[in-house]
Backbone as CSV, one residue per row, in Angstrom:
resi,resn,N_x,N_y,N_z,CA_x,CA_y,CA_z,C_x,C_y,C_z
1,MET,77.807,100.756,113.174,77.958,99.977,111.969,78.550,100.861,110.873
2,LEU,79.550,100.366,110.166,80.160,101.113,109.067,79.207,101.171,107.882
3,SER,79.176,102.327,107.219,78.298,102.451,106.055,79.037,102.896,104.788
4,ALA,80.182,103.535,104.933,80.930,104.003,103.765,82.275,104.549,104.217
5,ILE,83.171,104.730,103.271,84.414,105.455,103.545,84.141,106.911,103.222
6,ASP,84.390,107.790,104.170,84.167,109.216,103.948,85.286,109.814,103.092
7,HIS,86.526,109.478,103.426,87.670,109.981,102.664,88.886,109.117,102.958
8,VAL,89.910,109.270,102.147,91.217,108.664,102.375,92.196,109.808,102.517
9,GLN,93.046,109.728,103.539,94.067,110.760,103.706,95.422,110.196,103.343
10,LEU,96.145,110.971,102.551,97.522,110.676,102.190,98.396,111.766,102.784
11,ALA,99.644,111.447,103.013,100.570,112.435,103.559,101.356,113.102,102.441
12,ALA,101.912,114.259,102.752,102.715,115.021,101.799,103.707,115.880,102.576
13,PRO,104.828,116.244,101.945,105.810,117.072,102.641,105.382,118.547,102.699
14,PRO,105.913,119.273,103.655,105.617,120.705,103.735,105.967,121.415,102.427
15,GLY,105.129,122.365,102.030,105.393,123.175,100.840,105.039,122.516,99.520
16,SER,104.368,121.370,99.544,104.073,120.648,98.298,102.675,120.925,97.748
17,GLU,101.923,121.811,98.379,100.528,122.024,97.989,100.346,122.412,96.528
18,ASP,101.180,123.273,95.983,101.012,123.676,94.579,101.208,122.499,93.629
19,ARG,102.199,121.660,93.905,102.411,120.468,93.065,101.235,119.502,93.195
20,LEU,100.707,119.365,94.396,99.552,118.480,94.617,98.323,119.007,93.884
21,ARG,98.103,120.316,93.950,96.959,120.916,93.239,97.073,120.670,91.736
22,ALA,98.263,120.871,91.192,98.456,120.666,89.755,98.157,119.213,89.379
23,TYR,98.567,118.278,90.195,98.367,116.869,89.884,96.911,116.440,90.096
24,TYR,96.396,116.645,91.288,95.056,116.127,91.601,93.951,116.864,90.833
25,ALA,94.118,118.145,90.598,93.099,118.891,89.849,93.335,118.784,88.341
26,ASP,94.510,119.152,87.872,94.763,119.207,86.429,94.952,117.834,85.794
27,VAL,95.689,116.949,86.439,95.974,115.639,85.853,94.823,114.665,86.122
28,LEU,94.430,114.515,87.395,93.375,113.547,87.718,91.968,114.089,87.470
29,GLY,91.821,115.399,87.371,90.504,115.970,87.102,89.620,116.104,88.325
30,MET,90.221,116.120,89.505,89.449,116.287,90.739,89.247,117.773,91.008
31,THR,88.336,118.086,91.911,88.067,119.466,92.300,88.572,119.683,93.717
32,GLU,89.313,120.768,93.916,89.758,121.072,95.276,88.570,121.573,96.085
33,THR,88.457,121.087,97.306,87.396,121.541,98.206,88.035,122.300,99.360
34,PRO,87.389,123.366,99.808,87.993,124.152,100.887,88.043,123.379,102.202
35,LYS,89.138,123.570,102.909,89.268,122.994,104.240,88.694,123.980,105.247
36,PRO,88.132,123.493,106.339,87.704,124.417,107.398,88.913,125.240,107.867
37,PRO,88.708,126.516,108.214,89.841,127.391,108.562,90.799,126.817,109.598
38,VAL,90.290,126.182,110.630,91.179,125.634,111.663,92.067,124.530,111.089
39,LEU,91.572,123.778,110.123,92.369,122.733,109.500,93.248,123.287,108.374
40,ALA,92.787,124.321,107.691,93.569,124.941,106.619,94.883,125.503,107.155
41,ALA,94.886,125.927,108.400,96.095,126.479,109.006,97.210,125.437,109.092
42,ARG,96.863,124.168,109.022,97.857,123.091,109.097,98.503,122.790,107.744
43,GLY,97.971,123.408,106.672,98.480,123.127,105.335,97.763,121.940,104.727
44,GLY,98.222,121.523,103.564,97.596,120.413,102.870,96.432,120.884,102.020
45,CYS,95.749,119.947,101.373,94.605,120.275,100.528,93.709,119.049,100.379
46,TRP,92.444,119.316,100.072,91.434,118.272,99.914,90.890,118.304,98.491
47,PHE,90.563,117.124,97.967,90.040,117.008,96.610,88.854,116.057,96.579
48,ARG,87.991,116.282,95.581,86.800,115.457,95.424,86.534,115.224,93.945
49,ALA,86.017,114.026,93.646,85.489,113.698,92.323,84.297,112.791,92.589
50,GLY,83.093,113.322,92.451,81.899,112.556,92.809,81.932,112.209,94.278
51,ALA,81.785,110.928,94.609,81.788,110.491,96.010,83.206,110.238,96.538
52,VAL,84.213,110.338,95.672,85.595,110.068,96.068,86.204,111.325,96.676
53,GLN,86.730,111.194,97.894,87.410,112.307,98.551,88.816,111.869,98.955
54,LEU,89.803,112.661,98.567,91.179,112.447,98.992,91.646,113.691,99.735
55,HIS,92.204,113.484,100.905,92.760,114.568,101.706,94.271,114.386,101.735
56,LEU,95.001,115.445,101.461,96.456,115.423,101.529,96.869,116.252,102.728
57,GLY,97.431,115.597,103.727,97.847,116.269,104.954,99.351,116.401,105.020
58,ILE,99.799,117.493,105.589,101.233,117.766,105.681,101.844,116.993,106.840
59,GLU,102.960,116.338,106.527,103.695,115.549,107.520,105.153,116.005,107.485
60,GLN,105.669,116.472,108.615,107.015,117.044,108.663,108.091,116.076,108.180
61,ASP,108.071,114.848,108.630,109.084,113.860,108.236,108.507,112.913,107.184
62,PHE,107.907,113.486,106.150,107.201,112.702,105.137,108.099,111.705,104.425
63,ARG,107.588,110.493,104.290,108.160,109.452,103.435,106.975,108.744,102.793
64,PRO,106.910,108.671,101.463,105.761,107.998,100.844,105.744,106.511,101.194
65,ALA,104.554,105.980,101.399,104.415,104.552,101.673,104.800,103.769,100.414
66,LYS,105.437,102.635,100.584,105.841,101.821,99.430,104.720,100.904,98.969
67,LYS,103.843,100.491,99.864,102.798,99.538,99.524,101.390,100.126,99.689
68,ALA,101.150,100.864,100.751,99.813,101.401,101.027,99.392,102.367,99.925
69,HIS,98.097,102.327,99.571,97.597,103.192,98.500,96.077,103.146,98.463
70,PRO,95.454,104.200,97.933,94.015,104.100,97.647,93.825,103.420,96.296
71,GLY,92.755,102.667,96.167,92.366,102.078,94.888,91.216,102.897,94.335
72,LEU,91.425,103.540,93.215,90.441,104.465,92.651,89.802,103.864,91.407
73,ARG,88.487,103.718,91.427,87.751,103.188,90.268,87.620,104.252,89.211
74,VAL,87.861,103.868,87.969,87.731,104.792,86.848,86.896,104.144,85.748
75,THR,86.425,104.960,84.838,85.785,104.462,83.628,86.711,104.803,82.460
76,ASP,86.679,103.981,81.429,87.552,104.142,80.265,89.005,104.257,80.711
77,ILE,89.457,103.195,81.363,90.780,103.192,82.006,91.924,103.455,81.031
78,GLU,91.784,102.990,79.802,92.866,103.224,78.842,93.014,104.709,78.510
79,ALA,91.902,105.405,78.349,91.954,106.844,78.096,92.483,107.577,79.329
80,TYR,92.117,107.086,80.511,92.581,107.725,81.746,94.097,107.541,81.888
81,ALA,94.591,106.344,81.563,96.040,106.104,81.615,96.759,107.008,80.618
82,ALA,96.195,107.147,79.428,96.804,108.024,78.418,96.843,109.469,78.911
83,ARG,95.799,109.894,79.613,95.757,111.244,80.178,96.912,111.447,81.154
84,LEU,97.124,110.472,82.053,98.211,110.586,83.014,99.564,110.627,82.312
85,GLU,99.748,109.729,81.339,101.015,109.699,80.600,101.258,111.004,79.849
86,ALA,100.208,111.595,79.297,100.350,112.864,78.574,100.814,113.995,79.501
87,HIS,100.515,113.855,80.793,100.955,114.845,81.779,102.278,114.441,82.446
88,GLY,102.911,113.385,81.944,104.210,112.971,82.476,104.144,112.091,83.711
89,ALA,102.956,111.630,84.090,102.833,110.747,85.254,103.128,109.310,84.838
90,PRO,103.816,108.560,85.688,104.121,107.173,85.335,102.864,106.305,85.353
91,VAL,102.808,105.336,84.461,101.703,104.365,84.398,102.326,102.985,84.296
92,THR,102.037,102.133,85.269,102.531,100.759,85.276,101.336,99.823,85.324
93,TRP,101.084,99.123,84.217,99.953,98.203,84.132,100.232,96.949,84.946
94,ASP,99.168,96.376,85.521,99.264,95.153,86.316,98.038,94.309,86.022
95,ASP,98.251,93.084,85.572,97.119,92.224,85.223,96.894,91.100,86.233
96,ASN,97.281,91.314,87.476,97.185,90.268,88.496,95.883,90.253,89.289
97,LEU,94.940,91.125,88.973,93.661,91.125,89.684,92.576,90.650,88.728
98,PRO,92.128,89.406,88.862,91.122,88.884,87.939,89.874,89.766,87.887
99,GLY,89.354,89.937,86.669,88.130,90.701,86.479,88.312,92.205,86.462
100,HIS,89.555,92.662,86.458,89.819,94.107,86.471,90.977,94.457,85.549
101,LEU,90.884,95.624,84.963,92.026,96.274,84.336,92.557,97.225,85.401
102,ARG,93.863,97.306,85.529,94.389,98.239,86.538,95.812,98.649,86.216
103,PHE,96.139,99.824,86.740,97.507,100.310,86.658,97.817,101.085,87.924
104,TYR,99.100,101.261,88.157,99.580,102.053,89.286,100.260,103.303,88.756
105,SER,100.237,104.341,89.577,100.936,105.570,89.267,101.382,106.184,90.590
106,GLU,102.015,107.334,90.508,102.456,108.059,91.706,102.120,109.521,91.545
107,ASP,101.770,110.150,92.661,101.573,111.595,92.625,102.945,112.268,92.689
108,PRO,103.026,113.595,92.607,104.344,114.252,92.531,105.208,114.123,93.779
109,VAL,104.645,113.655,94.904,105.459,113.473,96.113,105.726,111.998,96.390
110,GLY,105.317,111.123,95.473,105.633,109.706,95.599,104.553,108.819,96.192
111,ASN,103.368,109.353,96.472,102.281,108.504,96.962,101.834,107.558,95.857
112,ARG,101.708,106.293,96.185,101.269,105.271,95.227,99.754,105.322,95.078
113,LEU,99.283,105.257,93.846,97.851,105.271,93.547,97.533,104.114,92.612
114,GLU,96.440,103.413,92.890,95.974,102.337,92.024,94.701,102.799,91.336
115,PHE,94.618,102.569,90.022,93.438,102.901,89.231,92.923,101.600,88.640
116,LEU,91.623,101.324,88.799,91.094,100.074,88.295,89.694,100.220,87.735
117,GLU,89.384,99.300,86.809,88.072,99.262,86.178,87.677,97.791,86.038
118,PRO,86.466,97.423,86.492,86.017,96.049,86.291,85.975,95.712,84.802
119,TRP,86.292,94.463,84.491,86.320,94.010,83.109,85.804,92.583,83.060
120,SER,84.937,92.298,82.110,84.414,90.931,82.006,85.079,90.218,80.836
121,GLN,85.316,88.939,81.005,86.006,88.136,79.998,85.279,88.121,78.656
122,GLY,83.956,88.316,78.660,83.203,88.302,77.413,83.328,89.584,76.612
123,SER,83.924,90.606,77.194,84.063,91.899,76.518,85.224,91.872,75.536
124,ARG,85.257,92.898,74.696,86.387,93.088,73.777,87.674,93.106,74.594
125,VAL,88.728,92.525,74.055,90.005,92.492,74.770,90.644,93.876,74.657
126,PRO,90.756,94.571,75.774,91.342,95.908,75.736,92.845,95.847,75.439
127,SER,93.356,96.894,74.835,94.779,96.914,74.502,95.643,96.815,75.741
128,ALA,95.137,97.245,76.904,95.916,97.160,78.139,96.269,95.711,78.469
129,LEU,95.427,94.759,78.064,95.721,93.346,78.315,96.605,92.747,77.235
130,ARG,96.804,93.470,76.158,97.632,92.969,75.063,99.054,93.496,75.164
131,ARG,99.390,94.178,76.208,100.729,94.774,76.355,101.757,93.698,76.605
């Protein structure tokens, strides 16, 4: 029986680890976690923020997926979007998911990422919905 998602793995091109570290640690605020030595030899890097784990694995013929993506829950989504924009990351708001504020962005190798926060209609109207 399934009980939880342990991690999500995204692909990345060879030699992109430094750019990934700068983005996932500095921009998103995640912490890099060490890979076991046998897996570290393959390249890539792993990150964690609370219970969220993202693994970036090296793929020789890498092409970022156009549709597939992890959906990452955040708090204070407007401040989080501003943080990404301040670091030069793209932010594209999308209001098509009822009950949520959300935006999409991309990591430095083109992986699509969705950021979302539940929102109730009785709450103050966030500026993200007034765009």
